[in-house]
N, C-alpha and C positions, 0 to 999 in steps of 0.2 A: 256758821249755821246757827250756833247757839245765840249769837247776838241778834241775828235776824228773827229768830223765834221769840225772843223776849221783847220785841218792839210792841208798843201799845197798839191795840186795834183801832182802826180809823176807816174813813170812807175810801182810802186808796186801796184797801184790801180787795174790795169787789172789783175795782178797776184793774188791778193786776191779774185777777182771775179771768176777767173777760178778755184782757189782752193776751194772756197765755193761751186761752182756748182759740182765739182768733188766729193764732199762728200755728195751730195744729195742721200737720200735712202741708205747711208752707202756704196756706190759703191766703193769709194776709199779704205776703210778698207777691204772690201771683196776681192778686187783685191790683196791687200798686203797679206791677209790671204791665198789666192790661191797660191801665189808664195811661201810662207813659207811652205805650206802643201806638196809641192813637195818633201821636204827633211824629212826623218824619224827622230824620236827622238824629241828633244826639239823644233825645229821649227814647226813640225806638231802639237805637243801638244799645243804650244802657239797659233797657228792658230785656232785650234778647240775651245780652251777656249775663245779666242777673239771673235769668231763668237757667241758663247753662251752668252757672256757678252753683245754683241751688241743687241742680241735679247731681253734680259732682260731690258736693258737700253731704247731701242726704245719703248717697251711696256709701261714701267713705265712713260716715258716722254711724248710720243705722244698720247697714248690711255687712260692714267689715269690722269696725272698731268695737261695736257693742257685743259682737260674737267672740272677739278675741279677748276682751277684757270685761268679763261679767262682774257686776258690782251691785250690792244691795242698795236700794234707795233709802233716804232718811226715813226714820220711823214717823208714822202719821201723828202719833200722840205728842210729838215735840211741839206741834202747833195748836193754836186755838182752832176749834172746828170751823169758825167762820172764814179762816184763811185757807182751808184745805180745798183742793179740787174735788168736785163731785165724783169724777171718774179718774182715779189715779192710774198712771201707766204701770205696766207690769214688766216691761223690758229692762235690760241692764241700765243702771243709772249712768254709767260712763261710756261715752261722753254725752253731752247734751245735744240732741239733734236740733232742738229749737235754736240754741245759740249758734250752731254750725250754719244753719240756713240764714239766720239773721246777719251773721258776719259775712257770709259768702255774698249775699245780695248787696250789702253795703259796700264791700270791697269792689265788686264788679261795677257798681254805679260810680264809685270814686275814680275808676280807670277811664270812664267816659265823660263824667261831669262831676267835679268836686262839689259844685253847688247842690246838685241832687243828692249826693251822698251826705252832705252836711244836714240836709233837711230830714233824711231818713235815719241817720245815725242815732238820734235820741230815742226814736221808736225801737230801733234794733237793740239798743242797750237796755231799754225797759223790758223788752221781751226776754232777753237773756237773764236779767235779774229776777223777773217774775217767776222763773223756774225755781229759784232759791226761796223767794218770798212765799210761794205756795207749797214749799216743802217737798218737791219731787226730785230735786237735784242738789248735790253738794256743790259748793263753789268751784272746786277743782274740776267737776264735770263741765261746768259752764266755761271755765278757762280753756279746757282742752277742746271743747266744741268750737269755741271762737277761733282757736288756732287752726283747726281743720277748715273752718269756713274761710278764713283769710287765705289759706293756701289754695283752696279750691277756686277762689276768685282770681288769684294771681296766675294759676296754671292755665286759665282759659287763653292766655296769650300764646300758649304753645300751638294752638289751633287757629286762633283768631287774634292777630297782632292788633295793638291799640291803634285807633284811627289817627292818621296824620293830620295835624292842624294846618300845616303848611302845604301849599300845592307842589306838584312835581316840578323839578327843575326844567327850564326851557331856555332857548337862546333869546337874547334880546332882539326885539323888532323895532328898529329905529325909523321905519318909513311909514308907519300908520298915521293917518290924519284924522282929526276930529270930524264928526258928522253931526252938525247942528240940526236938532229936531229930526235926525234920521235921514237927512237929505242924501240921496244916492244909495240908500239901503233897500235891498229887496229881501223880504221876510217870508219864510215858509213856516206855516203853523200846522201842527198835527193836533186837531181838536180832541182826538181820542187817546192821546198819550196819557200814561200814568194810570194808577188804580182808580182815581176819582174821575178821570176824563174831563178835567176843567179846561175850557177853551181860553187860551191866553190872548186871543185876538184883540179884545177890547183894551186890555192893559197895554198891549204893545202899541196900538194906535194912539192911545193917550200919551205914551212916552215918546213916540217917534211919529208925529203927525205927518211928516213929509215922506215917510217910508212907503214902499209899495208891497202889499201883502198878496201873495200868489199861492196857488196850489202846487204841490210837488211835481205834478205832471206837466205844468206849464213853465217850470223853472228854466229849462234849457232855452226855450224860445224867448223868454223875457230877458235872459242874460244876453243873448245874441242881439236883441233889438234895442234894449235900453242901455247897455254897457254900464252896469251899476258900479259903484265904488266899493261895495262890500255886500256879502250875503249874510243873512241871519236865519237861524232855525230855532223854533220852539217845539221841543218834542223829546223823545227818548233817544237812546243810543243808536237805534236803527235809523231814525230820521236824521240824526246828526251825521251818521256815516254817509247817507245818500247825498246830503247837501254839501258835506265836506269834500266829496269826490268832485262835484261840480266846481266848488271853490278852488280846489287844488289844480284842476285841469285848466281853469281860466286865470290862475294866479290872483285870486281875489281873497282878501282877508275874511274871516268868519266871525260872526257874533253868536254866542251861545245863550239861549234862554232855557235853563233846565226845566223840563215839564214832564219827564218820564217817571218810571217807577224807581229806578236806581240811579240814573244819571252818572254812570261811572266816569265817562270822559270829562264832563263838566266839572265833576268833583276833583279829578286829578289836575285839570287845568287851573282850578282855583276860582271857579265861578259858581256861586251858590244860588243865584236868583237874578231876576230882572234888574234889580237895583245895582248889582255888581256890573252887569253888562252895560247898563245905561251910563254909569260913571266912567267906564273905560271908553265907550264910544264918544262921550262928550270931551274926554281929555286926550283921546288918541293914544291910549296906553295899550300895550299888548306884547306878545311873544311869538316866536317861531317854534313850532312843535313838529315832531316826527309823525309820519303816517306809515302804514304798511299797505302793501298791495299784493294781490294774488291773481295770476292768470290761470284759467281753467281750459285745458286742451288748446292753449294758444290764444284763447279769447279773453279780452279784458283790456286793461286791468280792472279788477274789482277791489275797491279801496275798503279798508277797515280801520277804525280808530282805536278799537280795544282788542278783540280777539277773533280768531278763526279756528275752526276745528273740523276734523274728520272722524268718522266712527259713529259711536252711539249718540253723540249730542244732537246732530241734525235730526235723527229719528225721534229723539225726545221732544225737540221743538215742534215737529209736525204733529205728534200725538197730543202734546199739550194744547196746540191750537184747535185740535178737533174736540177736545174735552172741556176747554175753558168756558164756553158758553153755558154749559150745564153745571159745572162744578166751581167756576171761578178760577182765576189765574193760578194762585198758589196751590190750592188742592189739586188742580189739574197737573201742575208741574210735578208734585210729589207722586201722583199716580203714574205719570208718564215715566219718571225716573225709575220707579220700581219695575215697571214692565220692561223697559229697555235693558236695564242691568240684568234682568232674569233671562232675556231671550237674545241678547246681542251676540253676534258672531265676530271673531277676530278678523283683522285685515292683513293680507299679505302685501307688503309695501316695500319699495326701495326709497330710502332716505339718503339723498346725496350719493346714490349709487350703491348703498349697502342694503342688503335684504333684511327685513325684520317681520315678525308676526306681532301685531299690536292690537289692543282693544280700542284705543282712542288716541288721537293726535291733537295737541293744543298748540297754537301759535299766537303769541301775544305781540302787540305793537309796543315794543319797549320792554325792559326787564321788570318782571313782577316779583313781589315778595309776599309770603315766605317762599322758600324753595320746595316745600311740599306741594302735592298736586291740588292745592286749593288756593290759588293766587288771589290775594285780597287787596293788595295795594301796589301802586306803581310810583317809585320815588323819582323817576327821571323820564322826561319826554324829549330828551336831547342826546340819548346814548347812541342812536343809529343802529340799534340791535333788535333782533327778533328773539322772543323768549319761547323756546321750543321744549315741550314736555310730551312724553308718551308713556303709556302703560304697556309693558311687554306681555305677550300672551304665550310665549314659548317656554314659560316656567311652569312647573307643576303647581296646581292650585293657585294660579297667578291672581285670579280675582279675589279669592279669599285672603291671600297674603296682602293684596293691595288694601282691602278693607281693614285688615288688622293694623297695617302700617298707618293708615289714615286715622284710625281710632287712637293709636298711641302717639300720633304726631311725629312719627319717625320715617316718613316716606322718603326723605332725602337720603336715607341710608338703606333703603330697600332695593333689592336686585330686580324687582319688577318695575321699577320707576326710573326713567332717564330724563335728564334735564341738561340743556345746553343753551348758550346765547350766541347768536350768529347773525351775520348781515343778510344771509340768503339761505333758502332751503328749497330743494327740489324733491317733490314727493310723487312717486308713481305707484298707483294702486294696481296690483296684478290680478285682482279678482274681478275686474270689470268696473263699470262706471259707478261712482258713489256721489252723494250730495255733499256740498260744503256748507257750513254755517258761518256767517260773519256777523259779528255784533248782535247775536241772538236771532238773526233772520236766516232762514234756509235759502241757499242760493242754488245755482245750477249744478248739474251732475257732470262728472268727468273722470278721467283716469290719470291725467298729468296735471299737477298743481305746482306752480312756481311762485314761491313766496319771496318778497323782497322788502327790505326796509327802505323808506324814502326819507332821509334826514332833512329836517327843516322844510318840509313840503307844504306846510300850511301856516299862515299867519292867523293868530287868534287875538281878539280884543279881550283883555283881562285887566282888572285894576292893579295898580302898583301896590306892593305890600300885602 
């Protein structure tokens, strides 16, 4: 601290003061996160993880550590007046909240994108040192704050595992053929898919001039009449599931063009955009993946590529759809989730013949990870298994215990949570008919639901490597 105080005054003094003030209340990092969140994919994931890490670091440093370890700040008269902050903080000096937030944000970015972290790291280091340069923290405060920040960034993996760069495993498909200029390809385009609602029709026609573009309502008739060599779909997971069902029923390979908001299935398959699909179609490269199917009161099957659920989730989807025109999709989803969790009632069900009282039932196409009740990634699309999870409602304060377990990242050890992987599941609802949701879309109502895994049911064009 003494060495820093004896440095000669220069133009950098005012720069460190401005930088230190810009990082007050993490405003600097939140602005950077907002800019990154504009772009989908890695930048948005990095921004969201960074904000979560800042929250953990700020809570640990400012609300916990500062109260446990009170410490006087360096004396103001150690520094020349031009280097002092106009408004000196009055809280405990130990640890540095600025250093904690800076380190947390940088660590979180490094977990998603080392390049982004490398760009931000010099700024984070400058913010941390600025607290010493302006005389409001001891160097040990900054070191402790940085350690808290790094730990906060790393601990986000407990709730949110790092994104897999490689696609889910799948069986090799040796029978796919190249489709030159899209000849023999029938394409379904959902022009309203995704947050921006960008119509992919023009780009698809330019890429595959010999392909036939149809509406989803006409797909069955076109398949019966033209006998295509493959089907393609540009849309979100709901559109993908609908076209995948037709492809699987007619034993036709599928081409994915991710155009939805999240594109879970395309991401797991390993297709990131039209360029990937075009390369795979031109080379005839692909894989065989599992699907899942459910019959409702004996009717169906209803295919799904990602997940199906009973309980509160279908109600949340319906309420979100009613609110999203007014509030937008994500605010409407948050409002709907709050209302449903507050008012939902448990279900009396039989699962493979055993009676249970549950809040919600989740069924995934393939094993999901982590094992807590917030599945975020799928390492395999060739396991031939369903991922079944449910929340018990027969325990005292079960919802409260569930939320505490989710908050602590310990659901896999909670008695209110159950998880199993199986090839089939029969669910009978004893309270009367309820709706099922598959791939985010609310489906029919019924009392008897038979879930089955369909191994290697669908051929997918995806590039090698």
